[in-house]
C-alpha positions as CSV (number, residue, x, y, z in Angstrom):
1,M,91.5,70.1,12.2
2,F,88.8,71.7,10.0
3,K,87.1,69.9,7.3
4,T,86.7,72.1,4.1
5,L,83.3,71.4,2.4
6,S,83.0,71.8,-1.3
7,L,80.3,73.9,-2.9
8,S,78.6,70.8,-3.8
9,S,78.5,69.4,-0.4
10,L,77.1,72.9,0.9
11,L,74.4,72.8,-1.6
12,L,73.3,69.3,-1.4
13,A,72.8,69.6,2.1
14,T,69.5,71.5,1.6
15,S,68.5,69.7,-1.6
16,F,66.0,66.8,-2.9
17,N,69.1,64.4,-2.7
18,A,67.7,63.6,0.7
19,F,64.7,62.1,-1.3
20,A,64.7,58.6,-2.7
21,N,64.1,59.8,-6.3
22,Q,66.1,62.2,-8.4
23,P,63.7,65.0,-9.3
24,I,62.9,66.3,-12.7
25,L,64.2,69.9,-13.2
26,V,62.0,72.2,-15.7
27,Q,63.2,75.6,-16.6
28,G,61.7,78.8,-17.7
29,A,63.2,82.2,-17.9
30,M,60.4,84.4,-16.7
31,D,57.3,84.3,-14.4
32,M,55.1,84.0,-17.3
33,E,57.0,80.9,-18.4
34,T,56.9,79.3,-15.0
35,N,53.7,80.1,-13.3
36,V,51.5,77.4,-14.7
37,L,54.3,74.8,-13.8
38,I,54.6,76.1,-10.2
39,E,50.8,76.0,-9.7
40,A,50.8,72.2,-10.8
41,L,53.3,71.5,-7.9
42,D,52.0,70.0,-4.8
43,N,53.7,70.8,-1.4
44,A,55.5,73.7,-3.3
45,K,58.6,75.5,-1.4
46,E,60.3,78.4,-2.7
47,V,64.3,78.4,-2.7
48,T,66.6,81.2,-3.8
49,R,70.2,81.1,-4.4
50,G,71.7,84.4,-5.6
51,S,69.4,85.7,-8.3
52,W,67.9,82.3,-9.1
53,T,64.8,80.9,-7.7
54,F,63.6,77.3,-7.4
55,W,60.2,75.8,-6.4
56,E,60.7,72.3,-5.0
57,G,57.4,70.2,-5.1
58,E,55.9,67.2,-6.4
59,I,53.7,66.0,-9.3
60,K,51.7,62.7,-8.8
61,G,54.1,62.0,-5.9
62,Y,57.2,62.3,-7.8
63,P,59.8,65.2,-7.1
64,V,59.8,68.0,-9.6
65,V,61.8,71.3,-9.3
66,V,60.6,74.4,-11.3
67,S,63.6,76.7,-12.0
68,R,63.2,80.5,-13.0
69,T,66.5,80.9,-14.9
70,E,65.8,84.5,-15.7
71,I,66.7,85.8,-19.2
72,G,69.9,85.3,-21.2
73,L,72.8,82.9,-21.7
74,A,74.7,83.8,-18.6
75,N,71.6,83.5,-16.4
76,A,70.7,80.1,-17.9
77,A,74.1,78.7,-17.5
78,A,74.4,79.9,-13.8
79,S,70.9,78.6,-12.7
80,T,71.4,75.4,-14.6
81,T,74.7,74.9,-12.7
82,L,73.0,75.6,-9.5
83,G,70.0,73.3,-10.4
84,I,72.3,70.4,-11.0
85,E,74.4,70.9,-7.9
86,L,71.3,71.4,-5.6
87,Y,69.1,68.6,-6.9
88,N,71.3,66.1,-9.1
89,P,68.2,66.0,-11.5
90,K,67.4,62.8,-13.5
91,A,66.3,65.1,-16.5
92,I,66.3,68.6,-17.3
93,I,63.6,70.3,-19.6
94,N,64.2,73.9,-20.8
95,Q,61.0,75.4,-21.9
96,G,59.4,78.7,-22.9
97,T,58.8,81.3,-25.7
98,S,60.7,81.9,-28.7
99,G,60.7,83.7,-32.2
100,G,60.1,81.9,-35.4
101,H,62.8,81.4,-38.1
102,D,61.1,78.5,-40.2
103,P,58.3,79.8,-42.6
104,D,56.6,76.6,-42.3
105,L,55.9,77.3,-38.6
106,Q,53.4,79.6,-37.1
107,R,52.6,81.4,-33.8
108,G,51.6,78.5,-31.3
109,D,53.6,75.8,-33.0
110,I,56.2,74.0,-30.7
111,V,59.8,73.1,-31.6
112,V,61.3,70.3,-29.6
113,G,65.0,70.7,-29.8
114,K,66.8,67.9,-31.8
115,E,69.7,70.4,-31.4
116,S,70.6,73.7,-30.0
117,F,73.5,76.0,-30.3
118,N,75.0,79.4,-29.5
119,M,73.6,81.4,-32.5
120,G,75.5,84.4,-31.3
121,A,78.9,82.9,-31.4
122,Y,80.8,84.5,-34.4
123,K,84.2,84.8,-35.9
124,V,84.7,87.7,-38.3
125,A,87.5,87.9,-40.8
126,F,89.9,90.8,-41.0
127,K,88.6,93.8,-43.0
128,E,90.6,97.2,-43.4
129,K,89.1,100.4,-42.4
130,G,86.5,101.5,-44.8
131,E,85.8,98.0,-46.3
132,G,82.6,97.9,-44.3
133,I,80.5,95.5,-42.2
134,H,79.5,92.1,-43.7
135,P,77.3,90.2,-41.2
136,T,76.4,87.5,-43.8
137,A,80.0,86.6,-44.1
138,W,80.3,86.2,-40.4
139,E,81.0,82.3,-39.3
140,N,79.2,80.7,-36.3
141,F,82.0,78.9,-34.3
142,D,82.1,76.1,-32.1
143,V,81.9,76.0,-28.2
144,V,85.0,74.4,-26.6
145,M,84.4,72.0,-23.6
146,R,86.7,70.1,-21.5
147,L,85.5,66.5,-20.8
148,R,85.5,65.5,-17.1
149,K,86.4,61.8,-17.6
150,D,89.8,62.7,-19.2
151,G,90.4,66.4,-19.6
152,E,90.1,66.4,-23.4
153,L,89.1,69.5,-25.2
154,V,86.1,69.0,-27.6
155,N,84.7,71.3,-30.1
156,Y,80.6,71.3,-30.0
157,A,79.0,72.9,-32.9
158,H,75.6,72.4,-31.3
159,Y,74.2,70.1,-28.4
160,E,72.0,67.2,-29.2
161,G,68.7,66.8,-27.3
162,D,68.7,63.5,-25.3
163,P,67.4,60.9,-27.8
164,A,65.1,59.2,-25.2
165,L,63.7,62.6,-23.9
166,L,63.2,63.8,-27.5
167,A,61.2,60.4,-28.4
168,H,59.2,60.7,-25.1
169,T,58.5,64.5,-25.9
170,M,57.3,63.8,-29.4
171,K,54.9,61.3,-28.3
172,Y,52.6,64.1,-27.0
173,A,52.6,66.1,-30.3
174,E,49.3,64.8,-31.4
175,G,47.6,65.8,-28.1
176,Y,48.6,69.4,-28.5
177,S,45.7,71.5,-29.8
178,H,47.2,75.0,-30.3
179,G,49.5,74.1,-33.4
180,K,51.8,71.4,-34.5
181,V,54.7,69.9,-32.6
182,V,58.1,69.5,-34.6
183,E,61.7,68.5,-34.0
184,G,64.0,71.2,-34.9
185,K,67.1,73.4,-34.2
186,I,67.0,76.0,-31.5
187,G,69.0,79.0,-31.8
188,S,70.2,80.8,-28.6
189,A,71.6,84.3,-28.3
190,D,71.3,87.4,-26.4
191,E,69.6,88.8,-29.4
192,W,66.0,89.7,-30.6
193,N,66.1,89.6,-34.3
194,R,63.3,91.2,-36.5
195,E,65.1,91.8,-39.8
196,I,63.3,89.4,-42.1
197,D,66.4,89.0,-44.3
198,R,68.6,88.2,-41.2
199,I,66.0,85.7,-39.8
200,N,66.0,84.1,-43.2
201,W,69.7,84.0,-43.5
202,F,69.8,82.2,-39.9
203,H,67.3,79.6,-41.1
204,E,68.7,79.0,-44.6
205,T,72.5,79.2,-43.5
206,L,72.5,77.7,-40.0
207,G,69.1,75.7,-40.2
208,T,67.3,77.5,-37.2
209,S,63.8,76.7,-36.4
210,T,63.4,79.3,-33.9
211,E,65.5,81.7,-31.6
212,E,65.5,82.5,-28.0
213,M,67.9,83.3,-25.2
214,E,68.6,80.2,-22.8
215,T,68.4,76.8,-24.4
216,S,72.0,76.2,-25.6
217,A,73.6,77.6,-22.4
218,A,71.6,75.4,-20.2
219,A,72.3,72.4,-22.7
220,L,75.9,73.2,-22.3
221,V,75.8,72.8,-18.6
222,A,73.8,69.7,-18.7
223,E,76.4,68.1,-21.2
224,A,79.2,69.0,-18.9
225,Y,77.3,67.2,-16.0
226,D,75.9,64.2,-18.4
227,V,72.4,65.1,-17.4
228,P,69.7,64.2,-20.0
229,F,68.4,67.4,-21.5
230,I,65.7,68.5,-23.8
231,G,64.4,72.1,-25.1
232,V,61.0,72.8,-25.8
233,R,60.0,76.2,-27.4
234,V,56.8,77.5,-28.4
235,L,56.6,80.3,-31.1
236,S,55.1,83.2,-29.4
237,N,55.7,85.4,-32.4
238,T,57.2,85.2,-35.9
239,D,57.8,88.1,-38.1
240,L,57.9,85.9,-41.1
241,H,54.0,85.8,-40.7
242,K,53.7,89.2,-38.9
243,Q,52.5,87.4,-36.0
244,D,53.2,89.5,-32.9
245,F,54.2,88.2,-29.5
246,D,51.2,86.6,-27.7
247,P,51.7,85.6,-24.0
248,A,49.0,82.9,-24.0
249,T,51.5,80.9,-26.0
250,A,53.6,80.6,-22.7
251,K,50.6,78.9,-21.0
252,H,50.0,76.6,-23.9
253,C,53.9,75.5,-23.8
254,Q,53.7,74.8,-20.0
255,E,50.5,72.8,-20.2
256,F,52.2,70.7,-23.0
257,V,55.4,70.1,-20.8
258,L,53.1,69.2,-17.9
259,K,51.9,66.2,-20.0
260,V,55.3,65.3,-20.8
261,I,56.3,65.4,-17.2
262,D,53.4,63.1,-16.3
263,G,54.7,60.7,-18.7
264,L,58.2,60.8,-17.2
265,V,56.7,60.4,-13.8
266,A,55.1,57.3,-14.8
267,Q,58.4,55.9,-16.2
268,Y,60.6,57.2,-13.0
269,K,58.4,56.0,-10.1
């Protein structure tokens, strides 16, 4: 009789689950958002599954996996699912660049996600032909998820960052020298908004601090698997202050996150 192996079994056969400690999984969408993290790994080993790449290694003797999720919500969800199935992480940090929505924030400031949500999920009221298009009347709608424990359907207006990871991350705020670090609300969508009135509408109506393309999708999967999750996003640009994209901010964010990881390693070892 042949035994059928689940996807989880096949994936875990070559994962960090052979090690004593669950790894920390840290994510970035692009090379510029992961290169500093990869360089910080000892004994790094590259692993590819489909379109998604992981670097397995250690920081101060503790297992850490860097995940290049690729850009966008679908990529973030797929790579996070693979990352959890492959490595059974103790915690997930999604980090990288973003565009500012809060007028109190400048390029270089970091938003730690107290909340994240799908900023591009809308329901639109019916209008007759010729009645026009009214984006400011569109309503953001919840994501529906099925709970594993009992199959109940639950609506999520947003995903909360893990409270312990949030508190731990904010402990390093004063040591960040390229701006300020604040708690905030991260809006995720396959969009890049540069209309000032639209950006202000998002901030004033939905409470966004910054926008990007991955955090809430990764948070959704982490919620489904009950893995502690936090989003960390640096403002790489903000049209509110006419500050264009600066790639150096990606490096600064990773350096900040490495300090957060060092602290977690001290806790987890």
